[in-house]
C-alpha positions as CSV (number, residue, x, y, z in Angstrom):
1,M,5.0,-7.6,12.1
2,R,1.3,-7.2,11.8
3,L,-0.9,-10.0,10.5
4,I,-4.6,-9.6,9.8
5,Q,-6.8,-12.7,9.8
6,I,-10.1,-12.8,8.0
7,S,-12.3,-15.8,7.3
8,D,-15.6,-17.3,6.1
9,C,-16.5,-14.9,3.4
10,H,-19.0,-17.2,1.7
11,L,-19.1,-15.5,-1.6
12,R,-21.1,-16.6,-4.6
13,A,-20.5,-16.1,-8.4
14,N,-23.2,-13.4,-8.3
15,P,-21.7,-10.3,-6.7
16,E,-25.2,-9.2,-5.6
17,A,-26.0,-12.5,-3.9
18,R,-27.5,-12.3,-0.4
19,S,-26.7,-14.3,2.7
20,R,-29.1,-14.8,5.6
21,L,-28.5,-11.3,6.9
22,G,-26.7,-9.3,4.3
23,F,-24.6,-9.1,1.1
24,P,-21.4,-11.1,1.5
25,L,-19.3,-9.3,-1.1
26,R,-20.2,-5.8,0.2
27,Q,-19.4,-7.0,3.7
28,L,-16.1,-8.4,2.6
29,E,-15.2,-5.2,0.8
30,A,-15.9,-3.2,4.0
31,V,-13.8,-5.5,6.1
32,V,-10.8,-5.4,3.7
33,A,-11.1,-1.6,3.5
34,H,-10.9,-1.5,7.3
35,A,-8.0,-4.0,7.2
36,A,-6.1,-1.8,4.8
37,G,-6.4,1.1,7.2
38,L,-4.6,-1.0,9.8
39,R,-1.5,-1.2,7.6
40,P,-0.9,-5.0,7.8
41,D,2.2,-6.7,6.7
42,I,0.4,-9.9,5.8
43,L,-3.3,-10.8,5.2
44,L,-4.2,-14.4,6.0
45,V,-7.6,-15.9,4.9
46,T,-8.5,-19.0,6.9
47,G,-11.0,-20.7,4.6
48,D,-14.6,-20.8,3.4
49,V,-13.9,-18.0,0.9
50,S,-16.7,-19.3,-1.3
51,Q,-20.3,-20.6,-0.7
52,D,-20.9,-22.0,-4.1
53,E,-17.3,-23.2,-4.9
54,S,-17.4,-21.3,-8.2
55,P,-14.4,-19.9,-10.0
56,A,-16.1,-16.5,-10.2
57,S,-16.5,-16.3,-6.4
58,Y,-12.8,-16.8,-6.0
59,R,-12.0,-14.1,-8.6
60,L,-14.2,-11.7,-6.6
61,A,-12.4,-12.6,-3.4
62,A,-9.0,-12.2,-4.9
63,A,-9.8,-8.8,-6.2
64,A,-10.9,-7.7,-2.8
65,F,-7.8,-9.2,-1.1
66,D,-5.6,-7.4,-3.6
67,S,-7.0,-4.1,-2.5
68,V,-5.5,-4.5,1.0
69,G,-2.1,-3.5,-0.4
70,C,0.0,-6.3,1.3
71,P,0.9,-9.9,0.5
72,W,-2.0,-12.2,1.1
73,F,-2.4,-15.9,1.5
74,W,-5.3,-18.3,1.8
75,F,-6.2,-21.9,2.3
76,A,-9.4,-23.9,1.9
77,G,-12.3,-24.5,4.3
78,N,-15.1,-27.1,4.1
79,H,-17.1,-24.9,1.6
80,D,-14.2,-24.4,-0.7
81,H,-12.9,-25.8,-4.0
82,P,-9.1,-26.0,-3.5
83,D,-8.2,-26.4,-7.2
84,F,-10.1,-23.3,-8.2
85,M,-8.4,-21.4,-5.4
86,Q,-4.9,-22.5,-6.3
87,E,-5.4,-21.6,-10.0
88,L,-5.6,-18.0,-8.7
89,R,-3.2,-18.1,-5.8
90,P,-1.2,-21.2,-4.7
91,F,-1.4,-22.4,-1.1
92,H,1.6,-22.0,1.2
93,S,2.3,-24.4,4.1
94,E,4.7,-22.1,5.8
95,L,5.1,-18.3,6.0
96,D,8.1,-16.3,7.3
97,L,6.9,-13.8,9.8
98,G,10.2,-12.4,10.7
99,A,10.7,-13.4,14.4
100,W,8.0,-16.0,14.0
101,R,7.1,-18.8,11.7
102,L,3.5,-19.5,10.5
103,L,2.5,-23.1,9.6
104,C,-0.7,-23.6,7.7
105,L,-2.5,-26.9,8.2
106,D,-5.2,-28.4,5.9
107,S,-8.2,-29.5,8.0
108,R,-10.6,-29.9,5.1
109,V,-12.3,-33.2,4.6
110,P,-13.9,-33.4,1.1
111,G,-17.7,-33.7,1.3
112,Q,-17.8,-33.1,5.0
113,A,-18.5,-30.0,7.1
114,G,-16.3,-31.1,10.0
115,G,-12.5,-31.3,9.8
116,E,-9.6,-33.6,10.3
117,L,-5.8,-33.3,9.9
118,G,-5.1,-37.0,9.6
119,Q,-2.2,-39.1,10.7
120,D,0.0,-38.3,7.7
121,Q,-0.3,-34.6,8.2
122,L,0.2,-34.9,12.0
123,T,3.4,-37.0,11.4
124,E,4.7,-34.3,9.0
125,L,3.9,-31.6,11.5
126,A,5.8,-33.5,14.3
127,E,8.8,-33.9,12.0
128,S,8.8,-30.3,11.1
129,L,8.5,-29.2,14.7
130,A,11.3,-31.5,15.8
131,L,13.6,-30.2,13.1
132,S,12.8,-26.5,13.9
133,L,13.4,-27.2,17.6
134,E,17.0,-28.0,16.7
135,Q,17.6,-25.6,13.8
136,D,15.1,-22.7,14.0
137,P,14.0,-22.0,17.5
138,R,11.6,-19.1,16.5
139,P,8.1,-19.2,18.1
140,I,5.5,-20.8,15.8
141,L,1.9,-19.8,15.0
142,L,-0.3,-22.4,13.5
143,A,-3.4,-21.8,11.3
144,M,-6.2,-24.1,10.2
145,H,-9.8,-23.7,9.2
146,H,-11.5,-25.9,11.9
147,H,-11.4,-25.2,15.6
148,P,-9.2,-27.6,17.6
149,V,-10.9,-26.9,21.0
150,P,-14.6,-26.8,22.0
151,I,-16.2,-23.4,21.8
152,G,-19.3,-24.2,23.8
153,S,-21.8,-24.5,20.9
154,A,-23.0,-28.1,20.6
155,W,-23.8,-28.0,16.9
156,M,-20.6,-26.3,15.9
157,D,-18.4,-28.4,18.2
158,A,-19.7,-31.5,16.4
159,L,-18.2,-29.9,13.2
160,G,-14.8,-29.1,14.7
161,L,-11.5,-30.9,14.4
162,A,-12.3,-34.6,14.8
163,D,-8.8,-35.6,15.7
164,R,-8.1,-32.7,18.1
165,E,-6.8,-35.0,20.8
166,A,-4.2,-36.4,18.4
167,F,-3.4,-32.8,17.3
168,W,-2.7,-31.7,20.9
169,Q,-0.7,-34.9,21.6
170,T,1.4,-34.0,18.6
171,L,2.1,-30.5,20.0
172,A,2.8,-31.7,23.5
173,A,6.6,-32.1,23.0
174,Y,7.2,-28.8,21.2
175,P,7.2,-25.6,23.3
176,Q,7.9,-23.3,20.3
177,V,4.2,-23.6,19.3
178,K,2.6,-20.6,20.9
179,A,-0.9,-20.1,19.3
180,V,-3.4,-21.4,16.8
181,L,-5.6,-19.3,14.5
182,C,-8.8,-20.9,13.2
183,G,-11.8,-19.9,11.1
184,H,-15.1,-21.8,10.7
185,I,-16.9,-20.6,13.9
186,H,-18.1,-17.2,12.6
187,Q,-17.4,-15.5,16.0
188,A,-14.8,-14.0,18.1
189,F,-13.2,-16.6,20.4
190,A,-10.1,-16.9,22.6
191,S,-9.1,-19.9,24.7
192,C,-6.0,-21.9,25.6
193,Q,-4.8,-25.4,25.9
194,A,-2.3,-26.4,28.6
195,S,0.4,-29.0,28.1
196,K,3.6,-30.1,29.9
197,Q,5.5,-27.6,27.7
198,G,3.3,-24.6,28.5
199,V,0.1,-23.0,27.2
200,V,-1.0,-22.7,23.6
201,A,-3.5,-20.0,22.8
202,V,-6.4,-20.6,20.4
203,Y,-8.1,-17.7,18.6
204,G,-11.2,-17.7,16.4
205,V,-12.3,-14.8,14.2
206,P,-15.7,-13.3,13.2
207,S,-16.9,-14.0,9.7
208,T,-16.8,-11.3,7.1
209,S,-20.4,-12.5,6.4
210,D,-23.0,-13.7,8.9
211,Q,-22.1,-14.3,12.5
212,F,-23.1,-17.4,14.5
213,A,-24.6,-17.0,17.9
214,P,-22.1,-18.0,20.7
215,R,-22.9,-20.9,23.0
216,S,-26.0,-22.1,21.1
217,E,-27.1,-25.7,21.2
218,D,-28.5,-25.6,17.7
219,F,-27.6,-23.5,14.6
220,A,-28.4,-19.8,15.2
221,V,-27.1,-16.6,13.6
222,D,-26.3,-13.5,15.7
223,E,-28.3,-10.7,14.1
224,A,-26.7,-8.1,16.3
225,A,-23.0,-8.9,15.6
226,R,-21.1,-7.2,12.9
227,P,-18.5,-8.6,10.5
228,G,-14.9,-8.4,11.7
229,L,-11.3,-9.4,11.6
230,R,-8.5,-10.3,13.9
231,V,-5.3,-8.3,14.3
232,V,-2.1,-10.2,15.3
233,D,0.9,-8.1,16.2
234,L,4.2,-10.0,16.6
235,D,7.1,-8.2,18.3
236,G,10.0,-10.4,19.2
237,D,8.6,-13.4,21.0
238,R,5.5,-11.5,22.1
239,L,2.1,-11.9,20.4
240,D,-0.7,-9.4,20.9
241,T,-4.1,-9.9,19.3
242,W,-7.6,-8.5,19.3
243,V,-10.8,-8.5,17.2
244,E,-12.1,-5.4,15.4
245,R,-15.7,-5.2,14.1
246,V,-16.6,-3.3,11.0
247,T,-19.6,-0.9,10.6
248,L,-21.4,-1.4,7.3
């Protein structure tokens, strides 16, 4: 099973609109063309599909994702309008990845750049994990927009998952959770979080649009970094993952 993650497309209604460093739609089209060549089984888009929250921007995105040639799924980031997204493609809270399960969490807080899961969602997550521990012992991959661990950039870490301590406390009793995929950070990232039950890997992904400079105190773009995607290969209980950059 091959899953490809892309994130943070930041499209506008105008297909010729510019970002700080390029043209987001052209960059997205280059990334999805590269993704198609990798023959994925599933494409997962982890939020901030739009910059202007316009219905037209989501139609442009959906047309690009359709070209990959596999089932694709998305959820909202802090820049998104969830209702417009779901009019085109409903959200899914769980995906069957064969030997694995993927659970999608909603970290968006309306009107805020930072994220939070909230107690209700964490309670639901704990109940789902407890049930699966008894009835479906497959390893679990989680996905959300906001990063649940610090990445070493002061400005971005202030906009991460506000209730990350509660999130990790929720996961502490459930060894079937093996990894977390996030968007939001516009850069390649890999880390891990230790618990009594083992280690959970955390992976970020480059944006399909502009990249953020790693380990920066204040907002800064990385003018040298190219757009990219993350490949996740699942084989039995093994997860292999890497980032690929795309030449424009």
